[in-house]
N, C-alpha and C positions, 0 to 999 in steps of 0.2 A: 435414344431418348433425348429430347431437348430438356435441358435443366436450366432454370432461371433463378437468379438470386437478387433480393431487394435489400439494400443496406442504407441505414440512416446514421450519419456520423456528425459529431461535433468535436473538433480537436484543434490544437495549435499547430503552427507550421513545424515546429520541432518534433511533433508527434506524427508527422505524415508517414505514409508507407503502409504496407500490408503486414499484419501479424500472423495471419492464418496460413497454414500449409497442412497438407494431408499428414496425419500422424503427430502434429504438434498439439500439445495440451495447452490451448489458449486460456483455459481457466486458471492456469498458474501464472499468466502474464500479469505484472503489476498494473497494467492499464485496463484489464478486464474487470468490469463491475459485477457481472454475473453471467452465467451461461446456463442454457436449458436445452436438453436434447429431446425431452418429452418421451423418454423411454418407458416410463411408468406413471401411474396416477398419483404418486406420493408427492404432489407438488407443494402442498402446505408444509411439508417437512423441509423444503428447500427454499424457504423464504417468500413463497407466494402467499397472498392473503386476499380477503374480501371475495372469496369464491368457494363453492362447495361441490360443484358437479363437473367432473372432467372425464372425457372419454378419450382413451388412448387406443389407437388402432395400429396393429403391426403390419397389416397387409398394405404394401405400397408406400411405406415410409421412405423419405428421401435418403436417410442414413440412420444407422443404429437400429434399435429394436422397435421403435414406434414413433408416432407423431400424434398431435392433438387434432381432434375433429370438431368442427363447428357445423351444425346442421339445423336448418329451419324447415318446418312443415309449411303447408300452403297457407296456414293462418298466421305465419310469421312468428311462430313460437319456437324457442330453442328446444330441440329434442336430443341434443348431445351435450357438449360442454357449455359452461357459462363463463362470463367474464371474470377477470382476476387482476391483481396488482402485484408488483414486486418493488420494494424499496431498494435504494442503492446509495452509495456515498455521494454527498453533494458535489456537483461539478459544473463548471461554466462551459464545458464542451461535452457533447454526448453523442454516442453512435449506437445504432442498432442494426443488426443483420438477422434476417430470417429467410427461410425458404417457404414459399407459399404455392399451393395448388388449388385451383378452382374446379368445381365439378363440371362435367360435360354439359354443354348447353347453358352455362351460367348466364343469368339475365341481369341487366343493369336497370337502375331506377328510371333512367331517362331524364332525371333532374340534375341540377348542378350541385347537388349535395347527396350524401349517403351512397354506399354504406360507410360507416366508421369502422375502424379496425384497431389501430394501435396509437397510443398517445404517450407524451411525457408531461408531468406536472412538476412544479417547483417547490422550493422550501417556503414560499410565501403562503402556501395552502396546507391544511392538515392532511393526514394520511388517508382519510376516507372521503376527501372532497370530490365532488363530481366534476367531470371534465368540461361540461358545457359552459359553466360560468365560473371562471377562475381568474387569477391574476396573470397567468400565462399557461396556455395549453398548446402543445404541439400535436399535429395530426400527420400520420403516415398511413395512406390508404389507397386502394384502387377505386377510381371513380370513372364510370363510363369508358373503361378500357385503358385509361391513362394512370400513371403513377402520380399521386398528389401528395405534396408536402404543404403544410399550412400552419397557421397559428391564430389564436383568438385570445382576447384579454378583457372580456366584457365586465369583469368585476372592478376594473379600474376607472369606470366612467366618472366617479366622483373624487378621484385622486387629484392632488394639486396639479399634476402634469398631464392628466387625462389618459386617453387611449393611445396605443401605438399601432393597433391592428385594424384601423379604419373606424368610421363612425357606426353607430348602431343603426340597423335597419330591421324593423320588426322585432327589436329587442336583441338582435344578434349582430356580431361583427366578425371579421376575419379577413386575412390576406392569404391567398391560395396560389400555389405554384405547381403547375402541371407539366408533365412531359409533353413534348410537341406531338409525338406519335402515340397511337394506341399500342400498348405493349402487352396487355393481358388479352390474348385472343385465342387461347387453347386450354386444354385440360392437362397440361404438363407442369412439372415442378419448375419454379423460377426463383431466382435469388434477388432479394430486395435489400439494399443498404441505404442508410440515410445519415446525414451529418448535420448537427446544429451547433453553432457557436454563438454565445451571447455577445451582444455589442458591448463595448467599453463605455465608460462615462467620464465626462469632463466635470468633475465635482466642483472645481473652482468656478467654472462658468455656469454650473447648474444645468448642463445640457448633455443629452446622449450623443454618442458618436455613431455614424452610419457605417459600422464595420462588423456587424453581425453576419453570419454565414449560414446558408442553407445549401446542401447538396444531396442529390439522390442518384443512386445507381440501379440499373436493372440488368441483371446477368453480367455484372462487371462493367457495364457501359454507363458513363456519366450522362444522365438525361435531364437533370434539374440542377441549376446553379444560380445562386444570387449571393453577392458578396457585399451588399450595402444595406443590410437589414437593421432596423431598429426594433428590438424585442422588448426593451425596458427603458424606463426613464430614471432619473435620479431619485425618484420615489422608492426605488428598490436597489440600493447599492450592494446589498448582500444576497440578492436573488441567485439561486443555483438550481439546476435540475436535480431531483432526488427521487423520482418515482416514475415507474413505467407501468402502463396499463395495456392489457390485451383484452379488448372489449368489442368484438365484432357485433355490429348492430345495424339493423334496418329500421327506419322510422315507420310509424303506423301507415299502412296502405302503400308502402313503397317496395315491398318484396314482390318481384314479378311472378315467381312460382317457387315451389320447394327446391332447395339446392343446398350445397355444402361446400366447405373449404377446409383445407388442412394446412397446418403450420409445423415446421420442424427446424431443428438446428439453429436456435436463437442465441445470439451473443449481444450483450449490452456492454459498451466499453467507452473509454475516453478517446481511444485512437481507432482509426479504421482497421478492421480485421480482414476484410475482403472475403470473396467466396471461398468455400472449402477447396483445398487443393491448388489455390492460386499461388503463383510464384511472385506476384507483385500486385499492387493496386494503385489506382490513380492517387496522386498526392492530394492532401486536403488542406493545404495552406491557402494563401491568398489567391492563388491561381491554379486551376486544375491542370493546366498544361505545364506547370513548373516541374523541374526534376524532383523526384521523390527523395526525401531525406530519411534518416534512420528513425524508427519509432521510438517513443519514450522507453528508456530502459534497454534499448538495443545494444547488443554487444559490439564493442569497438574492435576493428581489425587490429591485430598485433597484440592484443591483451592476452593474459594467461587463459582467461575463461573462453576465449575464442577457439582454443585448441581442445577444449574438453566439453562437448555438448552435455548440458544438464549438470555440469561440474563433475561428471563421473571421472574419477582418477586424478583430479586436480591436486589432491594432497601429495601425489608422488612427484610432482614437478620439482626440479631442483631449486627453483626460485621461491617455492612455497615454504614458509617457516612453520606454520601449522594451519589446519583447516578443520572446521567442525560443522557438520551438517545436521546433528541431533537426530540422526536416523537409527542409531544403534540401541536406543533405549536408555543409555546413560552416557555421561561424558567422562573422559579420563581425568583422574585426580592425582595429586601429588602433595608432598609436604609443603609447608608454608615457604613461599619464595623460591621454590625449586623449579627447574625447567622440566617439562615433560607432561604437564597436565594442568588442570585448573585447581585452584586452591582458595581457601577463605571464602567458601560458598555460603554466604549468609542467606537464610530463608529457603534453602533448597528443600524440596518436598512439602513446603507449606505455601510460600508465595512465589516460588520459582520452580518450574518443573517442565518436563518434556510433554508435549501434547500432540495428538493427531487431529485436532480440530482445525488448526491453521497451519499453513505451510506456504512459503514462497517458492520453494523447489522441493522435490521429493514428497514425503508424506507427513513429516513431523517438523516441529519448531520448538523453541524454548519460550514458554509462556511466563510472563512476569505480571504479577498482580500487585497493583499499587493500592494499598489499603487506606481506608479513610484516616485522615489526620496524621499519617505517618510520612515523614519527609523522605527517608531512604529505607524502604522495606527489604531490599535485597541487593547483593552485589557478588561478583566473583572476579578472580584475577587469573592471568596467565603470563608467566615469565618465559622469555625466549632468548637465545643467544643474541648479543647486542649487534646492531647494524647501524650504519650511518644513514641509510635510506630505507624507510619502511612504508609499505602500502597496506591499507586496511580496507576490506570490503565486506559489507553485510547488508541484509535486508531487515527493515523495521516496519512494523504495522501497529497503529494505535486504534483502539476501539472507535467505532463511529461516533459514540457519544463521549469521547475522551475530553476531560476537563483540562484545557490547555493552561499551564501555569503562566504567571506573569513574570518573565525574566528569570534568569538563574537556574534553569532546569538542565542540569548536567545529565548526560546520557552515557557516552563511552569516552574513554581516555587512553592515550598512550603516554608513557613516561620514559625519561632518561635520567641517569644519575641516581643519587640517593633518594630513597623513598621510605617514609614512615606512614604518611597518609597523603591523599591527593593535594591537600593544601600546602604541605611542606616539601613536596618533591622538588628536586633541582630544576627540572624542566618538564612541562606537561603540555600536551595538545588536547583540548577538550572539543568534543562535538556536543553542542548544546541544542536541545529542542525546546524552543521558548516561544512565548507570545508577548509582544510588546517591543518597544513602547508604543503607546497609542499615538495616532496622528489624526488631526482633524481633517475631515473631508469637506464639510461645509457647516453651516450653523446648526444643522440637525443631526449630522451623522459623524461617527468616529470609526476608524478602522484599527483593529488589533492585528498586528503583523505576526502570523504564526510561521516560524521558519526554523531551519536548521543552520547553525553557523559554527565556524571554527573559532576557538579562542586559544591563543598562546598564553602560557603563564610561566614565569620564571621566578624562583626564589633567591637567585644569586646575582642577577644582572644589575638591578638597581636603577634608579633614575639616571639618565645620561647616556646609557647604552641603548635601551629601548629597542632591542632586537635589530639595531641598525636603521630603524625607522623613527627618528625623533618626531614627536607630534602625533604619531599614529596610536601610541599606547593610550588606552582609555582611562587607566587609573593606576596609581601607585599606592600600595598598602604596605607600609614598612618598606622592605626591600623587594616586594613582589611587583611584577609588571603584568598587566593584563592587556592583551592586544586582540581586539575583536576583528576578525577578518571580514572584509566587505564582499558583497556579490559584485565583482568587478568585471566578470566575463559574460554572464548571461543573466537576464532577469529570472526570478523564480516566483511562481505563484504561491500564495499562502498554503501551508500544509493542511491536509484534511485527514480526518479519521476514516477508517474503513477501507484503506487501500495500502498495499505494500509499496515502500520506497526502497530503492537501491542507493545506499550511501557508500561513497568511496572517499577516503582522504589519504594523503601522503605527506611525509615530512622528510626533508633531506638536510643533514647537518652542513654547516659551513666548513670548508676544507682547511682553513687557517684562522687563527684567533681574530685577525682584523680583516679577513676577506669576506666581503658581502656576497656570498653565493649560496646561502641557505634558501630552501624553497618549501612552500606549503601550498597544497591544492585541495579542492573539494569538488567532487562530481555528485550530482543528484540525478538518478535515472539515466546514467551514462552521459550527461551533459556537464561540461566544465562550467562551474558557476563562480568559483573563487580561485585566483592564482596570485600569490604574493611571492616575489623573488627578491634577491638582494638582502637576505636576512642574515643576521648574526645570532645564531641560536646557542653558541657556546663561546666562552671567552678563554683567555690564556690559562686560567687556573682550572678550567673544566674541559679542556680539549679532549680528554679521555672518555667523556660520557658518550653513550650510544643509546639509541632506542632499544629497549629490552623488556617492555612490560606493557600489557594491554589489560584494560579493566572495563567491565560494564557495571555501572552503579547508578541507575536512574535516581536522580535527586529532584524532588519536587520543589521548585523555587517559588519566590514571591512571598517571603516572610518565613516564619518559623512553624508553619503548619503544612501538612500534606493536603491532598485533595479533599473536597467536601464529601465525596462519595467514592466507593471502591471502583476502580477501572482497570482494564486489562490491556497489555501490549505484548508484542511478540518480536523475537529475534530469530533470524535464520540465515543459513548459507554464509557463515563467517569464514573469511580467509585472510590471513596475515602473510605478507610476502615481501620480497625485496624488489619486485617489479609490479607495475600496475596490473590489477586482477581483472577489472572490467565486470559489467553485469553478466549474469548467467546466460550462456548461449542456449538457444533452443535445442531440445533433444528429448529423448525419452525420460520421463520422471523416474527417480529411483524407486525400485520395487519396495513394497512394505516388507519389513523383516520380521522374522519370528520373535525377535528380541524386543519388539516394540512394546512400550508400556501401556497400561490401561489409561484411559482418559482420566484426568484429574491427578491430584497430588498423591504420590506413593508414601505410605507410612514407612518408617525405618524397618519394621518387621517384614513388610511386604517386599521391600527392596534389599533384603539381606544380601550383601555382596556387591551392591551397586554403589554409585557415587553418593546417593542419598544416605545409605547405611554407613559408608565410610566417614561421611561428614558428621553424622550424629554420634557414631562411635568415637571419633576423634575428640569431639566436644566432651563426652563423658570421661574419656581417658585423661584429658587435661584437668578436669575437675577432680578425678581420683588422685592424680599426682599432687595437686595442690593440697588436697586434704591430708595426704601422707606427709607432705613437708610440714604441715601445721600440727602434726601429731594426732590427727583425727583418724586413727587406723581403722576403727570399725566402719566409719563412713567410706574410707578408701576401699576397703575390702568388699563392701556391698556394691560399690560402683564397678569394681573390677569384675565381680560375679555377674552383674547385670550386663556388662559388655559382652562377656563370653556367652551368656545365655541368649541374648537378643541378636547379637551380630557376630555369630561364630565364624562366618566366612571372610571377615575383614582382617586387614593387617593389624588394626588396633586391638581386635580380639586376641590375636596371637600374642601381642605384647601383654595384654591383661592376664592371659592364661599363664604366661611365664612369671609374672609378678605374683600370682596366687601360689604357684608351685614353689617359688623362692621365699614364700612367707610374707610377701608384700602386703601391707595393711594389717597383718596379724601380729 
C-alpha cells in the first residue's frame, strides 16, 4: 500500500530535525502543542471546540483504532463530520502533520480555489473568528491535485501599514504556493506536513523583514518552499499563531459529485515531527538542504539522560545525587535539614500536590497552585551531600493564561554554606522566571521580556570581590551581591504559557580562594544560553562550603502582592547530579502505577501514611510539643490524640502515641 503524509511546519533553525519515530510518544515532547489520533468521537473532551458532529470510522484507518470521516452528498451537504477548532499555546512558528485519504474517483472543482481543508489563525482574532476575513489566516489544502499552502489578511485593509497578502480583488486577497506536480492522484493514504514561521520586524525602522518561511512536504518530500515571506507588519508586533481549524469545505456549486475524505494521526507542534516511523526529516531552518540539527529539547550526546531512555533507571547512575519523577504517588520525606528526602513542604496537599493531568515524562507531575494575592504559597527543600560541582535538570510548565510577574519571580534555588532562609544563605544560585524590564519598540509598542535567568547571590563576598567579575554585579544590598547572568551564548525567545520547558543549570566552585575558575551555565530545551566562567564563588574564609541544598519556592515578584488571579504551574523529571543530565531522551513513557493518587489535592486522612500525612502530622506534633512546654497539657494531649487517630501510620503518630503512654500532656 502507498502511504502519503502531508506536514505543515513553522520552527526555528535550532528546532530543526524530526521528532517522530514509531513507538515514540510525541505527545510528551515539549515542542508538541497537541496530538489527535481520531480513535474515538470524544473530541470535545480533548480540547476541540466549535463543532458537534463527528464520525469516526475504524475500517481502513491509517493507524490506531480509527480516523475521522468527512463526506458530502450530491447537494454538497455534510453527511458525516463537521468542522471544528483546537486552540494551542501562542507561537511564532507552527507545524502540522496529518495523514489524508481521498475517496476513489475524487473530483476537483476545476477552479483556482476550493476545497478548503485546514487553517491556522492568530492571537489577533478571537477564538470563534471565521477564517475568511482575519488579520492572518493560513491555508493547507489539496487544490486540483496539488498541495497548496497560502495566506490571507483581508481584515488589515484599513490598518496603517495595510495588507501583506496582496491587494483585494472582489473583496478577497491571498498569496498561494502550490507544489509543482500533482501529488493527489489516487485513493491511498498520504502524509502532509507544513511549516510556517512568522517574519521578524525592524521596529526601529517601522518595517517588516522578508524572512518569514513556508514549507510543505508530501510523503516526506519537500514540495513547497519560500523563505522571503512577509506575513505581518509592525501593526502586529505581538502576533502569534494560537488556533488550528479542521474545516473541509466546498463552496456553493463547486462540488463535482458525492465524495469523501479521511484524516488520521494529526500532530500540531513548534518543530517538525515528520512522518510516522521516519528516522529523520528535512531540516526546517533557512535552507531545506542544510544539515539537520537537534530539535528543541533534544538530548545531547554524552549526557546522563542519553543513557536512560525516558529517564528509566537514571536514579541508579553513580553520578545522580537524587531524582524525583513524581510517579509513585508520594515523595520521600525526612526531618528538617536532613539528607534523604524532602522537608519543610509548605502547602502540600493544598496548593502543592501530585497530579496525573499534566506530565512532561511518564504520567504524573507536581502541580503548584499560585493563589490570588499570595506571594509564596508553597515550597519544599532537599538536602544532599555537598559537592563542588552540581547539575540540576527539571521540566517546568506554566498555564497558558499564566500572569507573568514583573521582575523578582524566584522559582528554584541551590545553596551552599550556612542557610536560615534564602535571603541569608552564604551562597545561592537562583533560577528566576520573570517578566521585564520593559523596552520600547517604537512610539506605539512596548515589549515585556518574559525569560528564565540565573542570578548569583552571596551574603559574604561584599563589594570589591563581586564573584571575580567587577562591574557585572547588578546591586549591593548590605553585604549581599546579586549577579544576573546574561544570555551570552544563544538568543532566547520570550517564554510562553501552555508548554513544557526543560531547564538545566550547573555551578562549579572555584578551586582556590583567589583562583578564577568557578563556572555557571544555563541550558533551555537542551540549548546552552548562558555561560559565565572565571568566577570566584567562595573566598578564603569560606573555602569549605559546597553545594548541598536544592529548593523550589515560586515567589511572585513585582511588589508585595501575588497574582491577581489563581494560576497553576507544574514541575516534573527533577534530577540533581554531579554531571550534566540533559533533556529526557526518547523512550517508552513510564507505566502508570497502582500507587498513583487521585486527581486533585489529597486530604491528610486520605493520604494517611503518605508525604501529605507526614507533613500534617509533623505540624501538629510541633504544636503539641509547644503547648506542653508552655504548660498547656490539656491542649497538648488533645493534639497527641488527634495525631494518633488521624495519622496512625506516620512516624509522628508513633511519637505521639509514646507521649500519651508516658503521660505526656496529662
